[in-house]
C-alpha positions as CSV (number, residue, x, y, z in Angstrom):
1,M,136.6,-70.4,-30.2
2,S,135.3,-69.4,-26.8
3,S,132.9,-66.6,-26.0
4,T,133.5,-64.0,-23.3
5,D,130.7,-65.4,-21.1
6,G,132.2,-68.9,-20.9
7,G,130.1,-70.3,-23.7
8,T,131.1,-71.3,-27.2
9,T,130.3,-69.7,-30.5
10,D,130.0,-71.1,-34.0
11,P,133.4,-70.5,-35.7
12,D,131.4,-69.9,-39.0
13,L,129.7,-66.8,-37.6
14,S,131.3,-63.5,-38.2
15,P,131.8,-61.0,-35.4
16,E,129.0,-58.8,-36.7
17,E,126.5,-61.7,-36.6
18,V,127.7,-62.5,-33.1
19,E,127.0,-59.0,-31.9
20,R,123.6,-58.9,-33.6
21,L,122.6,-62.2,-31.8
22,R,123.8,-60.8,-28.5
23,G,121.7,-57.7,-29.1
24,E,118.6,-59.8,-29.8
25,V,119.2,-61.8,-26.6
26,D,119.5,-58.6,-24.6
27,D,116.2,-57.3,-26.1
28,L,114.5,-60.6,-25.2
29,N,115.8,-60.4,-21.6
30,N,114.6,-56.8,-21.3
31,K,111.1,-57.8,-22.5
32,V,111.0,-60.7,-20.1
33,E,112.0,-58.4,-17.2
34,K,109.2,-56.0,-18.2
35,L,106.6,-58.7,-18.3
36,E,107.7,-59.9,-14.9
37,N,107.5,-56.4,-13.4
38,R,104.2,-55.5,-15.0
39,P,102.0,-57.1,-12.3
40,A,104.0,-55.3,-9.6
41,R,103.5,-52.0,-11.3
42,R,99.8,-52.7,-11.9
43,H,99.5,-53.6,-8.2
44,R,101.1,-50.3,-7.1
45,T,99.0,-48.3,-9.5
46,R,95.8,-49.9,-8.1
47,K,96.9,-49.1,-4.6
48,V,97.5,-45.4,-5.4
49,V,94.2,-45.1,-7.3
50,A,92.4,-46.8,-4.4
51,V,93.9,-44.3,-1.9
52,I,92.8,-41.4,-4.1
53,L,89.3,-42.7,-4.4
54,V,89.1,-43.3,-0.6
55,I,90.0,-39.7,0.0
56,L,87.4,-38.5,-2.6
57,T,84.8,-40.8,-1.0
58,V,85.3,-39.4,2.4
59,F,85.3,-35.8,1.0
60,T,82.0,-36.3,-0.6
61,V,80.6,-37.8,2.6
62,A,81.5,-34.6,4.4
63,L,79.5,-32.6,1.8
64,A,76.7,-34.9,0.7
65,F,75.3,-36.0,4.1
66,P,74.8,-32.5,5.7
67,G,73.5,-31.3,2.3
68,A,71.0,-34.1,2.2
69,W,69.8,-33.3,5.7
70,V,69.3,-29.7,4.8
71,R,67.3,-30.6,1.7
72,R,65.4,-33.3,3.5
73,T,64.4,-31.0,6.4
74,T,63.7,-27.7,4.6
75,V,62.2,-28.8,1.3
76,N,59.9,-31.5,2.6
77,T,56.9,-29.7,4.1
78,D,55.9,-32.5,6.4
79,R,59.4,-32.8,7.9
80,W,59.7,-29.1,8.3
81,V,56.4,-28.8,10.1
82,A,57.4,-31.8,12.3
83,T,60.6,-30.0,13.2
84,V,59.2,-26.5,14.0
85,G,55.6,-27.4,14.9
86,P,56.4,-28.3,18.5
87,L,58.0,-24.9,19.1
88,A,54.5,-23.4,19.6
89,Q,54.4,-25.4,22.9
90,D,57.8,-24.2,24.1
91,P,57.5,-21.7,27.0
92,A,60.5,-19.6,25.7
93,V,59.0,-19.3,22.2
94,Q,55.6,-18.5,23.7
95,E,57.1,-15.7,25.8
96,Y,59.0,-14.3,22.8
97,L,55.9,-14.3,20.6
98,A,53.8,-12.7,23.3
99,R,56.4,-10.0,23.9
100,T,57.1,-9.4,20.2
101,I,53.4,-9.2,19.3
102,T,52.7,-6.8,22.2
103,E,55.6,-4.5,21.5
104,E,54.8,-4.4,17.8
105,T,51.1,-3.7,18.5
106,F,51.9,-0.9,21.0
107,T,54.4,0.7,18.6
108,A,52.0,0.5,15.7
109,L,49.1,2.0,17.7
110,G,51.4,4.7,19.3
111,V,50.1,3.8,22.7
112,E,52.6,5.9,24.7
113,A,52.0,9.0,22.7
114,K,48.2,8.6,23.1
115,V,48.5,8.0,26.8
116,T,50.7,11.1,27.1
117,A,48.3,13.2,25.1
118,L,45.3,12.0,27.2
119,I,47.1,12.8,30.4
120,Q,48.1,16.2,29.1
121,E,44.5,16.9,28.3
122,K,43.0,15.7,31.5
123,A,45.7,16.3,34.1
124,P,48.9,17.9,32.8
125,Q,50.5,17.8,36.2
126,L,50.5,14.0,36.0
127,A,52.4,13.8,32.7
128,F,55.2,12.0,34.4
129,L,52.9,9.0,34.8
130,A,52.6,8.4,31.0
131,V,55.5,5.9,30.8
132,P,54.6,3.9,34.0
133,I,50.9,3.7,32.8
134,T,52.0,2.6,29.3
135,T,54.3,0.0,30.8
136,S,51.5,-1.3,33.0
137,V,49.0,-1.5,30.2
138,Q,51.6,-3.2,28.0
139,G,52.2,-5.8,30.7
140,F,48.4,-6.4,30.9
141,V,48.2,-6.8,27.1
142,Q,51.2,-9.1,27.1
143,D,49.6,-11.3,29.7
144,Q,46.5,-11.6,27.5
145,V,48.6,-12.4,24.4
146,A,50.5,-15.0,26.5
147,K,47.3,-16.7,27.4
148,L,46.4,-16.8,23.7
149,V,49.7,-18.3,22.5
150,Q,49.2,-21.1,25.1
151,T,45.9,-22.3,23.6
152,Q,45.5,-25.2,21.2
153,A,44.0,-22.7,18.7
154,F,47.3,-20.8,18.5
155,Q,49.3,-24.0,18.1
156,D,47.1,-25.1,15.2
157,L,47.6,-21.6,13.7
158,W,51.3,-21.9,14.2
159,V,51.5,-25.2,12.3
160,E,49.2,-23.9,9.6
161,A,51.2,-20.7,9.2
162,N,54.5,-22.6,9.0
163,R,53.2,-25.0,6.5
164,F,51.9,-22.2,4.3
165,A,55.1,-20.2,4.6
166,Q,57.3,-23.2,3.9
167,T,55.2,-24.0,0.8
168,Q,55.6,-20.4,-0.3
169,I,59.3,-20.4,0.2
170,V,59.9,-23.6,-1.8
171,A,57.5,-22.5,-4.6
172,I,59.1,-19.1,-4.9
173,L,62.7,-20.5,-4.8
174,N,61.7,-22.9,-7.5
175,G,60.5,-20.0,-9.6
176,G,56.9,-19.5,-8.4
177,G,54.9,-21.3,-11.0
178,D,51.2,-21.8,-10.5
179,I,51.4,-22.2,-6.8
180,V,52.6,-18.8,-5.5
181,S,52.9,-15.4,-7.2
182,T,56.3,-13.8,-6.9
183,A,55.0,-10.3,-7.7
184,D,55.9,-8.9,-4.3
185,G,58.8,-11.3,-3.8
186,R,58.1,-11.6,-0.1
187,V,57.4,-14.6,2.1
188,V,56.0,-14.0,5.6
189,L,54.9,-16.0,8.6
190,N,51.4,-14.5,9.1
191,L,50.5,-14.1,12.7
192,L,47.8,-11.5,12.1
193,P,44.9,-13.7,13.3
194,I,46.5,-14.1,16.7
195,V,47.4,-10.3,16.8
196,N,43.8,-9.5,16.0
197,Q,42.6,-11.9,18.8
198,A,45.0,-10.1,21.2
199,L,43.5,-6.7,20.2
200,A,40.0,-8.1,20.7
201,Q,41.0,-9.2,24.2
202,I,41.9,-5.5,25.1
203,S,39.2,-3.9,22.9
204,Q,38.0,-1.8,25.9
205,V,41.5,-0.6,26.6
206,A,42.1,0.2,23.0
207,S,38.8,2.1,22.8
208,D,39.8,4.2,25.8
209,L,43.2,4.9,24.2
210,L,41.9,5.8,20.8
211,G,38.9,7.8,22.2
212,R,36.2,5.9,20.3
213,P,34.6,2.5,20.3
214,I,36.5,-0.2,18.4
215,T,34.9,-3.2,16.8
216,L,37.6,-5.5,15.4
217,P,37.0,-7.6,12.3
218,T,37.2,-11.3,12.0
219,I,40.5,-12.4,10.4
220,T,41.3,-15.9,9.3
221,S,44.7,-17.6,8.8
222,G,44.0,-17.9,5.1
223,E,43.4,-14.2,4.5
224,V,45.9,-12.1,2.6
225,P,47.9,-10.1,5.1
226,S,47.5,-6.8,3.2
227,A,43.7,-7.2,3.2
228,A,43.7,-8.1,6.9
229,I,45.9,-5.1,7.8
230,T,43.4,-2.8,5.9
231,K,40.5,-4.2,8.0
232,I,42.4,-3.5,11.2
233,E,43.3,0.0,10.0
234,E,39.7,0.8,9.2
235,A,38.6,-0.5,12.7
236,T,41.3,1.4,14.6
237,G,41.8,4.4,12.4
238,V,45.6,3.9,12.7
239,Q,48.0,3.6,9.8
240,L,49.9,0.3,10.3
241,P,53.2,-0.8,8.7
242,A,53.0,-3.2,5.8
243,D,54.6,-6.0,7.8
244,F,52.4,-5.6,10.9
245,G,51.7,-8.9,12.6
246,Q,54.1,-10.8,10.3
247,I,57.5,-12.4,10.5
248,V,59.3,-11.6,7.2
249,V,61.1,-14.7,6.0
250,L,62.2,-13.6,2.5
251,E,62.5,-10.1,1.2
252,S,62.2,-9.1,-2.5
253,Q,65.8,-7.9,-2.8
254,Q,66.9,-11.4,-1.6
255,L,64.8,-13.3,-4.1
256,A,67.1,-13.6,-7.0
257,S,70.2,-14.5,-5.0
258,A,68.1,-17.0,-2.9
259,Q,66.7,-18.6,-6.0
260,D,70.2,-19.0,-7.5
261,A,71.6,-20.4,-4.2
262,F,68.7,-22.8,-3.9
263,S,69.1,-24.1,-7.4
264,L,72.9,-24.5,-7.0
265,A,72.5,-26.2,-3.6
266,N,70.0,-28.7,-5.1
267,R,72.4,-29.5,-7.9
268,L,75.3,-29.8,-5.5
269,V,73.5,-32.2,-3.2
270,W,72.5,-34.5,-6.0
271,A,76.0,-34.3,-7.6
272,T,77.8,-35.1,-4.3
273,L,75.5,-38.0,-3.6
274,I,76.1,-39.4,-7.1
275,L,79.9,-38.8,-6.8
276,F,79.9,-40.5,-3.4
277,V,78.4,-43.7,-4.9
278,L,80.8,-43.6,-7.8
279,F,83.9,-43.0,-5.7
280,F,82.9,-45.7,-3.2
281,V,82.2,-48.3,-5.9
282,G,85.4,-47.3,-7.7
283,A,87.5,-47.6,-4.6
284,M,86.1,-51.0,-3.8
285,W,86.6,-52.2,-7.4
286,V,90.2,-51.1,-7.9
287,S,91.3,-52.0,-4.4
288,V,93.7,-55.0,-4.0
289,R,92.5,-55.4,-0.3
290,R,88.8,-54.6,-0.3
291,R,88.2,-55.3,3.3
292,R,90.9,-52.8,4.4
293,T,89.5,-50.2,1.9
294,L,86.0,-50.6,3.3
295,I,87.4,-50.2,6.9
296,Q,89.3,-47.1,5.9
297,I,86.2,-45.5,4.3
298,L,83.9,-46.4,7.3
299,T,86.4,-45.2,9.9
300,A,87.1,-41.9,8.2
301,S,83.4,-41.4,7.5
302,A,82.6,-42.0,11.2
303,V,85.2,-39.5,12.2
304,V,83.9,-36.9,9.7
305,L,80.3,-37.4,11.1
306,V,81.5,-37.0,14.7
307,I,83.4,-33.8,13.8
308,E,80.4,-32.4,11.9
309,R,78.1,-33.1,14.8
310,R,80.5,-31.3,17.1
311,L,80.7,-28.3,14.7
312,F,76.9,-28.2,14.4
313,I,76.5,-28.1,18.2
314,H,79.2,-25.4,18.4
315,E,77.6,-23.2,15.7
316,A,74.2,-23.6,17.3
317,A,75.6,-22.4,20.6
318,S,77.4,-19.5,18.8
319,I,74.1,-18.3,17.2
320,V,72.4,-18.4,20.6
321,D,75.2,-16.3,22.1
322,K,74.9,-13.7,19.4
323,A,71.2,-13.2,20.0
324,K,69.8,-10.5,22.2
325,P,69.8,-11.6,25.9
326,E,66.0,-11.3,26.0
327,N,65.6,-13.5,22.9
328,Q,68.3,-16.2,23.7
329,A,65.8,-18.6,25.3
330,A,63.6,-18.6,22.2
331,V,66.6,-18.9,19.9
332,Q,67.9,-21.7,22.0
333,A,64.6,-23.6,21.6
334,V,64.7,-23.1,17.8
335,A,68.4,-24.2,17.7
336,N,67.5,-27.3,19.8
337,A,64.7,-28.3,17.4
338,L,67.1,-28.1,14.4
339,K,70.0,-29.6,16.4
340,G,67.8,-32.6,17.5
341,S,66.8,-33.3,14.0
342,Y,70.4,-33.2,12.7
343,L,71.8,-35.3,15.5
344,R,69.1,-37.9,15.0
345,Y,69.8,-38.0,11.3
346,T,73.6,-38.2,11.7
347,G,73.2,-40.6,14.6
348,W,71.5,-43.2,12.4
349,L,74.3,-42.7,9.7
350,L,76.9,-43.1,12.4
351,A,75.3,-46.2,13.8
352,I,75.1,-47.8,10.4
353,A,78.8,-47.0,9.7
354,L,79.9,-48.3,13.0
355,V,77.9,-51.5,12.8
356,V,79.2,-52.3,9.3
357,L,82.7,-51.4,10.5
358,V,82.4,-53.8,13.5
359,I,81.2,-56.6,11.2
360,A,84.0,-56.0,8.7
361,L,86.5,-56.2,11.6
362,I,85.3,-59.2,13.5
363,T,84.8,-61.2,10.3
364,G,88.3,-60.5,9.1
365,P,91.4,-62.7,9.1
366,Y,93.1,-60.8,12.0
367,P,94.4,-62.9,14.8
368,W,92.4,-61.1,17.5
369,A,89.2,-61.4,15.3
370,V,89.8,-65.1,14.9
371,K,90.2,-65.5,18.7
372,F,87.1,-63.4,19.3
373,R,85.1,-65.6,16.9
374,G,86.4,-68.5,18.9
375,W,85.2,-67.0,22.1
376,V,81.8,-66.3,20.7
377,R,81.5,-69.8,19.4
378,D,82.6,-71.3,22.8
379,L,80.2,-69.1,24.7
380,Y,77.4,-70.1,22.4
381,R,78.1,-73.7,22.8
382,A,78.4,-73.3,26.6
383,A,75.1,-71.4,26.7
384,M,73.3,-74.0,24.5
385,G,74.7,-76.8,26.7
386,A,73.5,-75.1,29.9
387,A,70.0,-74.5,28.3
388,K,69.7,-78.1,27.3
389,G,70.4,-79.2,30.9
390,A,74.0,-80.4,30.3
391,D,76.8,-80.0,32.8
392,S,77.2,-76.2,33.3
393,S,80.7,-76.5,34.8
394,A,82.4,-76.1,31.4
395,A,80.4,-73.0,30.7
396,G,81.2,-71.5,34.1
397,A,84.9,-72.4,33.7
398,W,84.9,-70.7,30.3
399,V,83.2,-67.5,31.6
400,A,85.6,-67.4,34.6
401,A,88.6,-67.7,32.2
402,H,87.3,-64.8,30.1
403,R,85.5,-62.8,32.7
404,D,87.5,-59.6,32.4
405,A,87.3,-59.6,28.6
406,L,83.6,-60.1,28.7
407,L,83.1,-57.2,31.2
408,M,85.3,-54.9,29.1
409,G,83.2,-55.9,26.0
410,I,80.0,-55.1,27.8
411,A,81.4,-51.7,28.9
412,A,82.7,-50.9,25.4
413,V,79.3,-51.7,23.8
414,F,77.5,-49.6,26.5
415,V,79.7,-46.5,25.8
416,L,79.4,-47.0,22.1
417,L,75.6,-47.0,22.3
418,L,75.7,-43.9,24.4
419,L,77.8,-42.1,21.8
420,V,75.6,-43.2,18.9
421,L,72.1,-43.0,20.3
422,S,70.3,-39.9,21.4
423,L,68.7,-41.2,24.6
424,D,66.4,-39.5,27.2
425,W,66.7,-40.3,30.9
426,L,64.4,-43.3,30.6
427,G,66.3,-44.7,27.7
428,F,69.6,-44.2,29.5
429,L,68.4,-46.0,32.6
430,L,67.0,-48.9,30.5
431,L,70.3,-49.3,28.7
432,A,72.3,-49.0,31.9
433,A,70.0,-51.6,33.5
434,I,70.6,-54.1,30.7
435,A,74.3,-53.6,30.7
436,G,74.4,-53.9,34.5
437,A,72.4,-57.1,34.4
438,L,74.7,-58.6,31.8
439,A,77.8,-57.6,33.8
440,L,76.4,-58.9,37.0
441,G,75.5,-62.2,35.4
442,V,79.0,-62.6,33.9
443,W,80.6,-61.7,37.3
444,R,78.5,-64.1,39.3
445,I,78.9,-67.0,36.8
446,G,82.7,-66.3,36.6
447,S,83.0,-66.1,40.4
448,E,81.1,-69.2,41.4
449,P,83.4,-71.9,42.9
450,A,83.8,-75.0,40.9
451,E,82.3,-78.3,42.1
452,P,84.7,-80.9,43.5
453,G,86.5,-82.8,40.8
454,T,85.7,-80.2,38.2
455,D,88.5,-79.3,35.8
456,Q,89.4,-75.6,36.2
457,A,91.3,-75.4,33.0
458,A,90.1,-72.7,30.6
């Protein structure tokens, strides 16, 4: 008896048993097929999971690194002071402070009204001179204040005031504790000592304006602003506003929301940093081609950093444009200080990412990478041979054969360093000189005529 597939069957088996056996054979074939396809399915699953983890890694890079910079710059007192401390030496900031302090002082003392009243009393027909006289006196006072803000004493006061204000802000945002009381819920940058010194410089003018001798008190940077204002009020007999001589950083109505935002931002920064590590390790672990996955993460992260740097520069310029025209120079100085800190921070991250990326590429199995490693090896051997006094014709012939590639490589490295590093003019000239010397050396070696009988083959 013949079977339908060309085989033979046992004549003693019934048709039902034959069908049962055929069913078992089909089941076994299906199981074998599933076992054979399982590695392929597992491979596809790992590829999909790796892609998802790469995307999540790059997403956390976009959030974690800027957040880490903000926390590193604003929460750390020494770093904050190092960032804003030099602003006291910036001419634009000095001009803004001198102008603002003078305007605030004249407004608080009611100088124009007193000048007008004095002229009305002495010579009413000259009342039209009140505004020009006030402007002249204000210009004189501003010049005196400008001299003060250019002194080392003011720069020391600026650093001390910023350090104290930053400590207050961090302590209050963390809930106050034993460091700072949050009863008033206000954080200020206290410039009263310098305002008081400015008033002392014009004490004779102020005495004439107020109609009585004025002896201003001594005010130190560590004095409570409200107590210092009370002393000045007693000396001048003028009621001053509560925020006189201070730059308000944080108001009481902003305290609760600021504390919540600060707490949330802290948690988010740490969470994104931890997630970045977990996603990165997970992507590398499940990837079936780890080098390619690493290159994808590094390339995407570098692109993200470059985009964020451009956005930061754009936003800084936008903030400057929105400031009042007379304040734009000072705002530009502050923006430049923060921008410089951010660009240095991201510049190092970008440099690390690019260096690791280059290493991952040139050590890979790619044909161009293998050829490049061969060039480097040949160049090293040729250089070592020339250094040991061996025949340099082989080195010259090799350089001549690869001259264009070497020059392009020098140019590419030079441009890459310009993009990554934040260089001043001296650094730029030094880097350009090194690149130029290397290029000139390659050109001269590659252009030298070979000695008679020398093989010109590459």
